[in-house]
N, C-alpha and C positions, 0 to 999 in steps of 0.2 A: 687286859686282853679284850677290849671292847670289840675288836675286829675278829674275834674267834668265830669260826664257821662251824655250824652244827648240821649234821646230816643224819639221814635214816637210810639204812641198807637192808635189802632183803634179796633172797634167792627165789622168791615166789614159792616158799614152802606151801604145800597143799594143806589148807586148814580144815578143821572140823566145823560143821555148822553147830548151832546151839543144841541140837539133839545128839551131838557126839558122832556124827557120820561124816567121813571124809567127803569133801566136795570134788567135783570133776576138775580136771586141769583147766578147762575153759572157764569155769566159774572162779577158779583160783586166780587166773589172769585178770578177770574183771574185778575181783576183790582187791588185787594189787593196785589197779588203777584207782579204785575208790579210796584206798588208803593214801595214795599220792595226792589226790584232790584235797583230802582233809589236811594233809601235811602242808600243802600250798596255802590253804586258807588260814592255817595257824602260824604261818611265818617261818617254818623250817627252811633252812637255806638250800639244802641239797637232798635229792633222792637218788640213790644208787641201786641199780639192779644187777645182780650177779648172773652169770651164765652157768647153767648145769644141764646135763643130759641124763638125768636119773629120774625114776618114778616119783620120788618124794618132792620134786620141784617142778614148777610149771613154766619157769622162764628159761628158755633155751636161746632166745633171740632178744637180748635186752633192748637193743635199739628199736625193734618193732613195737614193743610194749611202751617204751619211752615216747615214741612218736604218737601213740594213742594218748598218752598222758599229756603230751605237749598241747594237744588240741583242747584240753579241758582245764588247763592251769594257766596262771599268768606270770608268776615270778620265780617259782622254785627252779633251781638248776637241775639238770637231768643228766645223770652219769651212769656209766656201766660200773660194775664193781665185783668181778673184773670181766673184761673182754679177754678171752683166751687166745692171744695173738698167735701162739705157736701152731694152732690147728685151724687158723683162718688165713685169709689173704689180706695183706696190709692195704692193698689198693681198694678192695671192696670195703674193708673196715672204714677207711677214710671216707669213701663215698657215702656210706650209710650214715655215718655220724655228721658229715657235712650236710646231708639231707635233713637229719634231725635238727641240726643247728638252724637251718632255714625255717623249718616248721615251728620251732620254738622261739623264733626271733632272738637267736644268739644265746640260748641257755644250755647248749649241749657241752658235755665234756666226756672224756674217756679215762678210765683207769685200766691200763694194760697189765696183764700178768700171765703167769703160767697156769693158774688155776689150782685148786686143791684136789681135783680128781683128774683122771686120765681118760675117761670114756670118749672124749671128743677125738682122741688120736685115731683109734681104729675106726670110729664112726665116719671120719672124713678122710681115711686112707693115709694116715701118717704113721711112721714107725717110731715107737718110743725110744728106740736106740738113737734117734736124732733129736732127743728132747732138748739138749743144750743148744745145738747149732740152729735149730728151728727158731727159738726165741731170740738168740743173738742176732741172726741175720735179719729176721723180720722186723725186729725193733729198729735196727739200723736203717732199713728201708723206710719204716714208718716215720722216723725222725726227719728223713729227707722229704717225705710227702707233706709234712707239716709246714714246710716253707712255701707250699703252694706255687712252686715254680717248676719248670721242666726238669724231670728227673732222669738221670743216667745212673744205672745201678746194675751190679752183677754179683750174684751169689751162687750158692749150690742148691738151694731149696725151692727155687721157683724160677720162672723165665726172667731173663735180663730185661731191663728197660733202657731204651736209648732216646734221650731227649723227649720223654713222654710227658704229656699234660694229663692231669687227672681232674675230672669234673664230677659234681659241682664244686666250686670253691666256696669258701665262707664269705659273708659280707665284710667281716672285719679282718680277714686274713689270719685269724688265730683260732685254733681249735684246742682249748685247754686239755692237756694230756698228762696224766700221772702214771707212775709205775707202782703197782702193788707188790709188796715184798713181805715174805713171811719170816724173815730172820736170817737170810743168807748174806754174809759180808760181800760176796762177789756180786750179788744182785744190787746191793746198796752202791757199790763202786760203779757198776754199769750205769745205774740211774744217774749218778753224779756226772759221769763222763758225758752223757747225753744232755746234761743240764735240765733234766725234767724234775718235777716235784715228786716227792717220795711219800707214799701211803703205806704205813706199816700195819700189817694184820696182827693184832695182839689178842689172841684167842685163848691164852692160858698162861698161868704164872703171873708173878708180879709185873706190872707195867714197867717198873724201873729197870728191869733187866734189859730193856731195849734202848736205854740211854746211850750205851756205847755205839749202837748203830746210827743214832742221830748224830753223834759226835763224828763218826766215820764219814757220814754223808757230808757234813760241813767241811771237814778236812779235805775230803776228796774233791769237792767242787772247787775249793781254793787251789788245790794242786793242778786241776785240769783247766782252771780259769773259766769255769762255767758258773751259772747262777745257782746259789743256794736258796731255794724256795722254802717257805714255811712248810714244815713236815705235818702230815696228817696221820691219824691213827683210827682204826676201827676195831670195835670189840662187841661181843654179844651181850644182850641184856633184855630185860622185860620189866614193865612197870605196871603196878596196880595201886589201888588206894592205900593198901597196907603191905608191909613186908611179907606177912604170912600169906596173904592172898596172891601176891606175885609169885612166890615160890611154889605154892600148891597148884597154880594154874600153869606155870612154866615147866615144872619138873617132869610130869608124865611124857609130854611130847619130846622134850629134850632128851630124856633117857632113851626113848625108842630110837631117835635118829643118831644119838651118840653111840649106842650099842650096834646099830646097823653099820655105821662107818667103822667102828672099832673091830667088828668081825672081819672086815676086809683087810684091816691093817694089823691084825694080831694083837689088839688091845683086849684086856679083860673087861668084863661088864663094869660099867661105872657104878659106884656105890653112892648112896645118898650123902654119906659123910664127905666124900670127895667133892660133890656138888656144893655142899654147904661151905666147905673150906675155900673153894674157888670164889664163891660170892664174898666171903669174909676177907680173903687175902689176895685173891688173884684178879683175873680180868673178866669177871662175870658181873654185869651191872644189873642185878635183879633186886627189886624192892619197891618201896614207896617212892614218890617223887623226891622226898627229902634225902632218903638213903642213896638213891641213884645220883642225885645232884652232888652230894658231898663226895662221892667216889669219883665222879667225872672231874670235878674241880681239883681234887688231889692229883689225879693222873695228869691232867693238863698242866698243872703247876710243876709237877715233878719232871715232866719231859719237855715242857715249853713248846708244845705243839701248837699249830695254828688252826687245826681242824679236828673235830671229834665226830665220828660217825657211829651211831648205835645200830648194830645188827639186831633188829627188833623181832625177827622171827627165827626160831630154832626148833623146828618140828611142827606138829599139827595143832598148836594152840588154837582155840576157837576164834571165829571171826570177831565176836564181840570183844574178847580180850585183846585181840590185835588192834582193833580200832581204839580201845581205851588206852593202850600203850602209846599209840600215835598222839592221841589227844593230850595225855598227861605230859608227854615229852615236849610238845609244842607250847602248852599253856603254863606248865609249872616247872619242869626240869630246866629248860633253857633259861628262863628268867632267873631261877635260883642260882644256876651256875654263874651267870653273868654277875649277879650281886655278890656272890662269894669271891669271885676273882677280883672284882672291883674293890672289895673291902680288904 
């Protein structure tokens, strides 16, 4: 799998400085840019920024931050991860990413999804009762916009378009677009129907439990007569020089954010034993470069995916630890995984 693509993903989690104090949202955004610059220098293939509208995160407009990153990097691909299309306008999303594509000299891509939180719906005036139809219709429109031809479209969630042209267009006529899926068979089939690449969010449990979804994607594209693209996966992790250092640096911030989310969703507080079990047997890639590389290689081989993205921030881990994670991922983990898979 010499052509395996490696990415880094973040939601712009607000980090602590080295004195243990949370930084401002503004500094957090600048720090995200600095980490992207480092990833570019180290040869990481893709940087993906997620969209959130919560106090723990600083990135609510991925394409704006990516545009800033575009002016300071040379080769790394710049992606959202994800753009919450349901609560945005497909025309404006296309225009913003086509603009990013121009600024980055063709390095823009999009991962569309419903998102893991729902704050954007009331924030932008959408009814959660329309959750399904909003994504279904807007994705249908977006796929038509990707053709970069006059669009005639009619739905129930936004104004109709009649032979409308959307500008700017991209230089190549192609804006790479994925659909992020958390494990719904219906979402997998929808992605296949549109002939788009599939990015699977594997954030808990054994990665192999997602093998049936990849098989479903391949069977569905064959039935629809669309293209079966290489599937991607993204999972959380954290890297330090030793396993112990990685766990001790990652656990406190992870526990806080996990329990904060869990309180909203009715989950009990996470126990350290659960955390350790997820690292040992699940989809948490936390440890030394050797430990993380072995686990990534095993998941990639088991699922035969073409791309692996590490969600390298999960809470308020310090700036220095985050930079070290990026450094070790680029200089040690990626080469190790390539060697393991080649062997």
